[in-house]
C-alpha positions, 0 to 999 in steps of 0.5 A: 525460517524460524521453526513455526509449526502453525501453517497459518502463522508461518505463512503470515510471517512470510507474507509480513516479511514482504510487506515490511520489505516494501515499506523498508525499501521505499523509506530507505531511498526516500530518507536519502533523497536530499543526498541524491538531490545534492549529488545530481544537482537537481532543481525542485521541478526535477525532484518532483519529476523523479518522484513521479517517475516511480508512480509512472513506472508502476502504472506502466508496468500494469500489463506486464504484472498481469502477465507475470502473475498468470505465468509465475504465480504470486510466490515467484513474482513476489520473490523476484521483485523483492530481490530486484528492489534490494539490488536496485538500491545499490543502483540508486546509491551512485547515480551518474546523471539525471536521465539514469536516475529517471530510468532507475526510478521507473524500474523501481515503480515497476518492481513495486507494482509487481511486489504490491500485487503479489504480496497482496495476492499471498495475503488474500490466499492465506486468508482463503486457505486458512479461513482466518483474517490477516490482511490488515495486520500485514498492511500494518507491517508495511508501516513498521518497515518504513519506521525501521528504515527511518531509524536505520537512516538516522543511525547510518547518517550518524556513522557515515555520509556515504549513501553506498554504505547505507544502501548496501546495509539496507539491501542486505537486510532486504535480501534477508527478508526475502530469504526468510519469506521464501519457504513460508509463502504459499505455492500455487498448489497450496492456494487451494483450501486443504479440505478440497479433494484433488478432483475438486481443487480446480473448481474450488480455486475458481470459486474462491477467485470469482467467476472470471478467474478461470478465464483470466488464467489464460488471457487478459479479460476486460474488468467487470463491473465489480472490479471497477467499483473495487478500483474506484473504492481503492482510488478514493481510499488511496487519495485520502490516505496519500493526501493526508500524508502530504498536506496535513502538516501544511494545514496545521501550520498555515490554516490551524496556525499551529506552532512549528513544534506541533505542525508535524503532529498532523501526520504523526496522528494519522500514521499512529492511528492507521497502524493501531487500527490495522493491528486490530482491524482483522478482529473487527473484520471477523466481528462485523464483516469487511463491508461494514468496516469499509462503509462505516470507517470511510464515513467516519473519516470523511465526517470527522475531517469535514467537521474539523475543517468547519471548526478550525483550530489545532485541536479539532484538526488533530481529532479530525486527522485521527478520525481519518487514520482510524477510518481509512486504515482498513479500506485498502486491506479489505479491498485487496481481499475482495479484488483477489476473490475476482482473480489475479487480473482484477487484483492487478487492476485494483492495485494499479488504480490504487497506485494511480490514486497515490500518484494523482491525489496529492497534486490534485489536492494541490491544484484545488488548494492553489485555486480555492485554498487548502481548506477546500483542498482537504474538503475534497479529501473528505469527499473522497472518503465519503465516496469510498463508502458509496462505492462499497455499497456496490461490492460483495464483501466477506461476511462477518464470522458466524 
């Protein structure tokens, strides 16, 4: 790594490399989906199933990820899955047929699930060890990775139409990110606050992870009530986030009657506000506490979107979408931190439920829109944001700094 003497900054940069790599890998293959579709001659239904295979792979990998987290630890699992995702891009570059494509996407989902849990565990441990907030900015680097991938895809498309060349360059960059992260990630021994003595280290670690953490190291335990509330908050939060990405442009075009040039601004506004909010959210967490950030933020997201739907028009829609991006941005970082304090099994459950929300959310909104109209579909999204606020009242959050 670059010579960074501050242990917190060194760990933050290493973990950020993991978040960046996950966003970069996803956006890389997604950017060449039209070329993959054309190469395999896929129908729209087959493309939909191909995309769903990633989510199915992530959900199906849940038991394996829980076992690997306990046996390998977050550092080794993060590095293994990050390297695996890089190599999988090469497999995606020359898929021979549709069944193989489905298998590759299932594997991609499983590796994504492993990296998602491991990197969030690293982020939560970094906060616990150093007593400083970092998770929101780490999640912002995921979006940064997606942006870099989009720019690279645009440049590579200009130079060559060959997917293999593009994905080979991308895989090399991913391996460099994994190599950069390697030396800065926290080992299992380092994930205990430095001030604890060796004799009290195990007790301190168990307290930091939560009352069920010690038992979860040996075997799988049933989710606690708090874990289920955390999972519910994650599901409703990811449904809100994912649905806005998928349906905002269509709402702008078909309901708000925006021009073709303005229609994509819906997702742009949501994305920009989310990145900005995540850059500053760690400071807000320290000032007001995670619980207040989640409660108020999700309420703002739900109320802003509801008022936009009631008002109609392009400008109210953009304001409402901005409220969603601003309010929902810090939900997943805060929920991941709270889940990590309840042990690796709790973190795995919550991460899996988040993946389920991302997978099931957009189709569910589509089902509602098909039956009652897109306004009612997005009204359900507003309701999900409000439900995040309701769930947050049942969770023990990290308090504000004194």
